[in-house]
TIKOLDREN-961563 format. One record per residue (C-alpha): residue number from 1; residue in one letter; y, z, x. Coordinates in Angstrom, 1 decimal, padded with zeros to 4 digits. Layout:
<NUM; a; <Y; Z; X>>
...
***
This chain:
<1; x; <205.3; 059.6; 061.8>>
<2; x; <202.6; 058.5; 059.5>>
<3; x; <199.8; 056.7; 061.1>>
<4; x; <200.4; 052.9; 059.3>>
<5; x; <203.8; 053.6; 061.5>>
<6; x; <202.2; 053.1; 064.8>>
<7; x; <200.1; 050.9; 066.3>>
<8; x; <200.3; 051.1; 070.0>>
<9; x; <203.6; 052.5; 069.6>>
<10; x; <205.1; 049.9; 067.2>>
<11; x; <206.8; 051.6; 064.3>>
<12; x; <208.7; 051.5; 061.6>>
<13; x; <212.6; 050.9; 061.7>>
<14; x; <214.5; 053.0; 058.8>>
<15; x; <217.1; 050.6; 058.5>>
<16; x; <214.8; 047.9; 057.7>>
<17; x; <214.4; 047.5; 054.0>>
<18; x; <214.9; 045.5; 050.8>>
<19; x; <218.5; 047.1; 049.8>>
<20; x; <219.7; 046.5; 053.1>>
<21; x; <219.0; 043.0; 053.6>>
<22; x; <222.0; 041.7; 053.1>>
<23; x; <223.5; 037.8; 052.8>>
<24; x; <223.1; 035.4; 050.2>>
<25; x; <220.9; 032.9; 052.1>>
<26; x; <217.6; 033.9; 052.0>>
<27; x; <218.0; 036.6; 049.0>>
<28; x; <215.6; 035.0; 046.8>>
<29; x; <212.7; 035.1; 049.5>>
<30; x; <213.5; 038.8; 049.8>>
<31; x; <213.7; 039.1; 045.9>>
<32; x; <210.0; 037.3; 045.9>>
<33; x; <208.4; 039.2; 048.3>>
<34; x; <209.7; 042.6; 046.9>>
<35; x; <207.9; 041.7; 043.5>>
<36; x; <204.9; 040.4; 045.8>>
<37; x; <204.6; 043.9; 047.0>>
<38; x; <204.3; 045.2; 043.0>>
<39; x; <202.4; 042.5; 041.6>>
<40; x; <200.2; 041.0; 044.4>>
<41; x; <198.3; 038.7; 041.8>>
<42; x; <195.7; 038.2; 044.0>>
<43; x; <197.4; 036.4; 046.4>>
<44; x; <195.1; 035.4; 049.8>>
<45; x; <198.2; 035.8; 052.1>>
<46; x; <202.0; 035.3; 052.0>>
<47; x; <203.4; 033.3; 055.0>>
<48; x; <207.1; 033.6; 055.8>>
<49; x; <208.4; 031.0; 058.0>>
<50; x; <211.9; 030.5; 060.0>>
<51; x; <213.9; 030.6; 062.9>>
<52; x; <214.0; 033.8; 065.7>>
<53; x; <217.4; 034.7; 063.4>>
<54; x; <216.5; 034.7; 059.6>>
<55; x; <215.0; 038.1; 059.2>>
<56; x; <211.2; 037.9; 059.3>>
<57; x; <211.2; 040.7; 060.9>>
<58; x; <213.4; 042.9; 058.9>>
<59; x; <211.2; 041.4; 055.7>>
<60; x; <207.6; 042.4; 057.5>>
<61; x; <208.8; 045.8; 057.7>>
<62; x; <210.6; 045.8; 054.3>>
<63; x; <207.0; 045.0; 052.7>>
<64; x; <205.5; 047.8; 054.3>>
<65; x; <208.7; 050.6; 053.5>>
<66; x; <208.0; 049.2; 050.0>>
<67; x; <204.0; 049.1; 049.7>>
<68; x; <204.3; 052.7; 051.0>>
<69; x; <206.9; 054.1; 048.3>>
<70; x; <203.9; 052.7; 046.0>>
<71; x; <201.2; 055.0; 047.6>>
<72; x; <199.7; 052.4; 049.3>>
<73; x; <199.0; 052.1; 053.1>>
<74; x; <200.6; 049.5; 055.3>>
<75; x; <201.1; 048.5; 058.7>>
<76; x; <203.6; 045.9; 060.7>>
<77; x; <202.6; 044.9; 063.8>>
<78; x; <204.1; 042.3; 066.6>>
<79; x; <201.6; 039.5; 068.0>>
<80; x; <203.8; 038.9; 070.7>>
<81; x; <203.2; 042.9; 071.9>>
<82; x; <199.9; 042.7; 071.2>>
<83; x; <199.3; 040.1; 073.5>>
<84; x; <198.3; 041.6; 076.5>>
<85; x; <196.2; 044.4; 074.8>>
<86; x; <193.8; 041.7; 074.0>>
<87; x; <192.8; 040.3; 070.0>>
<88; x; <190.5; 043.6; 070.0>>
<89; x; <193.5; 045.4; 069.1>>
<90; x; <193.3; 043.9; 065.6>>
<91; x; <189.8; 045.9; 064.8>>
<92; x; <190.3; 048.1; 061.9>>
<93; x; <193.9; 046.6; 060.7>>
<94; x; <191.8; 045.7; 057.3>>
<95; x; <191.8; 049.4; 056.5>>
<96; x; <194.9; 049.1; 055.5>>
<97; x; <196.4; 047.9; 051.8>>
<98; x; <199.0; 045.8; 053.3>>
<99; x; <198.7; 044.1; 057.0>>
<100; x; <201.9; 042.5; 058.1>>
<101; x; <201.6; 040.3; 061.3>>
<102; x; <204.9; 038.9; 063.6>>
<103; x; <205.3; 036.0; 065.1>>
<104; x; <201.5; 034.8; 064.4>>
<105; x; <202.4; 031.6; 066.1>>
<106; x; <202.0; 033.6; 069.4>>
<107; x; <198.2; 033.2; 069.2>>
<108; x; <197.8; 029.4; 068.6>>
<109; x; <195.6; 027.5; 071.0>>
<110; x; <193.9; 031.3; 071.9>>
<111; x; <190.9; 031.0; 070.7>>
<112; x; <189.8; 034.5; 071.2>>
<113; x; <193.1; 035.6; 068.9>>
<114; x; <192.7; 032.8; 066.5>>
<115; x; <189.0; 034.2; 065.9>>
<116; x; <190.1; 037.6; 065.8>>
<117; x; <192.9; 036.8; 063.3>>
<118; x; <190.2; 034.5; 061.3>>
<119; x; <188.1; 037.5; 060.4>>
<120; x; <190.7; 039.9; 060.2>>
<121; x; <192.2; 037.8; 057.1>>
<122; x; <188.4; 037.8; 055.4>>
<123; x; <188.2; 041.3; 056.2>>
<124; x; <191.5; 042.0; 054.1>>
<125; x; <191.0; 039.7; 051.5>>
<126; x; <187.1; 040.7; 051.0>>
<127; x; <189.3; 044.2; 050.4>>
<128; x; <191.3; 043.1; 047.9>>
<129; x; <194.5; 043.7; 050.5>>
<130; x; <197.4; 041.8; 051.6>>
<131; x; <197.7; 039.8; 054.9>>
<132; x; <201.5; 038.9; 055.3>>
<133; x; <202.0; 036.9; 058.5>>
<134; x; <205.4; 035.6; 060.0>>
<135; x; <205.7; 031.9; 061.5>>
<136; x; <208.5; 030.3; 063.9>>
<137; x; <207.3; 026.7; 062.0>>
<138; x; <205.8; 025.7; 059.0>>
<139; x; <201.9; 025.9; 059.2>>
<140; x; <201.4; 022.3; 059.6>>
<141; x; <203.3; 021.9; 062.4>>
<142; x; <201.6; 024.7; 064.7>>
<143; x; <198.3; 023.6; 066.6>>
<144; x; <195.4; 026.4; 065.4>>
<145; x; <192.4; 025.2; 067.5>>
<146; x; <190.2; 026.9; 064.8>>
<147; x; <190.8; 024.6; 061.7>>
<148; x; <189.5; 027.7; 058.9>>
<149; x; <192.5; 029.8; 060.3>>
<150; x; <194.9; 026.8; 060.0>>
<151; x; <193.1; 026.1; 056.6>>
<152; x; <193.2; 029.8; 055.3>>
<153; x; <197.4; 030.2; 056.4>>
<154; x; <198.0; 026.9; 054.7>>
<155; x; <196.6; 028.3; 051.7>>
<156; x; <198.8; 031.6; 051.4>>
<157; x; <202.4; 031.7; 049.0>>
<158; x; <204.8; 030.1; 051.6>>
<159; x; <208.5; 031.4; 051.9>>
<160; x; <211.2; 029.5; 054.2>>
<161; x; <213.9; 031.1; 055.6>>
<162; x; <217.0; 029.5; 056.1>>
<163; x; <219.4; 029.9; 058.9>>
<164; x; <222.2; 032.2; 058.1>>
<165; x; <225.5; 030.4; 057.3>>
<166; x; <229.0; 032.3; 059.1>>
<167; x; <230.1; 034.0; 055.7>>
<168; x; <226.7; 035.6; 056.0>>
<169; x; <226.3; 036.8; 059.4>>
<170; x; <230.1; 038.0; 058.5>>
<171; x; <228.9; 040.2; 055.3>>
<172; x; <225.8; 041.4; 057.1>>
<173; x; <228.0; 042.6; 060.2>>
<174; x; <230.3; 044.3; 057.8>>
<175; x; <227.4; 045.9; 055.8>>
<176; x; <225.5; 046.9; 058.8>>
<177; x; <228.7; 048.8; 060.4>>
<178; x; <229.2; 051.2; 056.8>>
<179; x; <225.8; 052.1; 057.1>>
<180; x; <227.2; 053.3; 060.7>>
<181; x; <229.9; 055.1; 059.0>>
<182; x; <232.4; 052.4; 060.7>>
<183; x; <235.0; 051.0; 058.8>>
<184; x; <235.5; 047.1; 059.3>>
<185; x; <238.4; 045.6; 057.7>>
<186; x; <237.9; 041.7; 057.0>>
<187; x; <240.2; 040.8; 059.6>>
<188; x; <238.5; 042.5; 061.7>>
<189; x; <235.1; 041.0; 061.1>>
<190; x; <236.5; 037.9; 061.3>>
<191; x; <238.0; 037.9; 064.7>>
<192; x; <234.7; 039.1; 066.2>>
<193; x; <233.2; 036.1; 064.2>>
<194; x; <235.6; 033.6; 065.9>>
<195; x; <234.4; 035.5; 069.5>>
<196; x; <230.8; 036.5; 069.0>>
<197; x; <228.1; 035.1; 070.1>>
<198; x; <226.3; 032.9; 066.9>>
<199; x; <222.8; 034.5; 066.8>>
<200; x; <222.9; 037.5; 064.5>>
<201; x; <220.1; 039.6; 067.0>>
<202; x; <223.0; 038.9; 069.4>>
<203; x; <226.0; 039.8; 066.9>>
<204; x; <224.7; 043.2; 066.0>>
<205; x; <223.9; 043.7; 069.2>>
<206; x; <227.6; 043.6; 069.9>>
<207; x; <227.5; 046.1; 066.9>>
<208; x; <226.1; 049.2; 068.8>>
<209; x; <228.7; 048.3; 072.0>>
<210; x; <231.5; 048.6; 069.4>>
<211; x; <229.7; 051.9; 068.1>>
<212; x; <229.6; 053.8; 071.0>>
<213; x; <232.8; 053.2; 072.5>>
<214; x; <234.3; 054.0; 068.9>>
<215; x; <232.6; 057.5; 069.3>>
<216; x; <233.4; 058.1; 072.8>>
<217; x; <237.3; 057.2; 072.2>>
<218; x; <237.6; 058.8; 068.4>>
<219; x; <239.1; 055.5; 067.9>>
<220; x; <238.5; 053.5; 064.5>>
<221; x; <237.6; 050.2; 064.4>>
<222; x; <241.1; 047.7; 065.0>>
<223; x; <241.8; 044.0; 066.3>>
<224; x; <243.7; 045.8; 069.7>>
<225; x; <240.4; 047.8; 070.0>>
<226; x; <238.2; 044.9; 069.6>>
<227; x; <239.7; 043.2; 072.0>>
<228; x; <239.7; 046.3; 074.8>>
<229; x; <236.1; 047.0; 074.1>>
<230; x; <234.8; 044.0; 074.5>>
<231; x; <237.4; 042.1; 077.1>>
<232; x; <238.5; 039.5; 074.7>>
***
């Protein structure tokens, strides 16, 4: 594992890349981020906003993969996972060319964390690096107590992700199945979509169950098989 793939046990997923970020809903955001990797053009920061089910984490990790392919160093960390370890865990991250911070809203109203992120922002900028963050809401809607931090974030390139439509979720489900070597027809995918949870994360979790059972039973994905496995 590369050093840039590990911070307190967090590593990049091999399947979180731009070429497998499926669905038309947020394709323009993915394309914009890929172009930023190639030509940052002096951007102070990139801010990706969206609900938990819109692919923010996937895009942050895709930026790291893309940057590493270009010979840059990159790191992607989850603020939520680092919170128990304290703000000092951000020390030294400015050594990377690209620093991605997921779920940054978690530091709002935590003075020590806000200050640590603010100083990290400045150090990354001084080194002509790139800071990429994800937020659940637009910066103006978050309660940052450190006004300077809120101001810095607000001046970054803001990209808003939309909630996936059903056709996007179905396309993503079928594409992820194909990546696993599973053949999923549109009829089977439509059947699953009519009964599966609405959240994309839960939907892909269901695919894990189908994949495991398909391997064990040496069965292809049919509607009767899916019914039997899922108890529908």
